[in-house]
Phi, psi and omega in degrees: 000133180278139179276140177266093183289348177295335184270003179271122185250148182206148170122171181284174179220166173261139179244126178241124176257133183073047177301131179079357179277182181285333181223069179298143179250122185248128177246116180245357178237114179231163177221124179104355176094135174276132185240119172267131175237121175239128181222153175240141171258144183225165174229123177285140179254125180243149172232154184305322186295341180244011178063232181266005177283121179295139176264342173191174181222140184242131175288123181253349179186163179222142175228151176217135176221156173235119175263122188233109176273098187277127183267344180270140178253103184226118185298322180295318179291322178298316179297328181288335183254000174256105181304130179084359180279156176229142177265126179248124176250127182301131182291331181270317181238092186298346178281349177270120180223160173207155174250126181249127179244120181266144177257009186269355183248143168269128189243129172274111184296338180300328179289347178258000183286132180218172179288134178236134184232135172256127179233113179302143181260359181295146177302138179087357178291145179234178177298336178291345179269353183285156173229133184232127167269119189290334180205106184220141180254142178279143174227095182283151174224097184269130178212079185277131174250117180265099177207168184289343182245023178226139171272157175279112183251125175262110180271126176227138175246125176265120181256127184276145173232152178298142176280187184298336179265357181093359180280146185246312188214148176234126173260119179105197185285108185290351178274356179294136181237149178267121181281000000 
């Protein structure tokens, strides 16, 4: 059997948070690779007549996450991916900015969930190569190492939740319709 090498994909991707929103946040510089994880939880069904041998298995849940090691340090983007954070721009000197994160609020991450899209940057990539989490909330984990041989990497994991129709993830061109 001949292998179809056209279907072998490689390369970095662009990550867009809040696709189609009023202020999409685009990350085009990452380090260490963007990782999509899709998993299913299942329950094996047993009956007495077969002892502990499962007679079938039922999918009981699905999860999807995108782990994104962002290499760019941008305060506006940082504020957009830290739930409950606010970006403050100095009224007198607009080049002075800060991100303030309060610890006084309990935050429901669902209210920060937006569409997240991975788009491969390799030559020849098409919309069919995209992956979209239809509703995902960012969960940053900052661990900056200040040294001459390390970049400041902002790690954020986007966790998917079902949208209003119950859909979780789309592999390929999400504009494709069934006639």
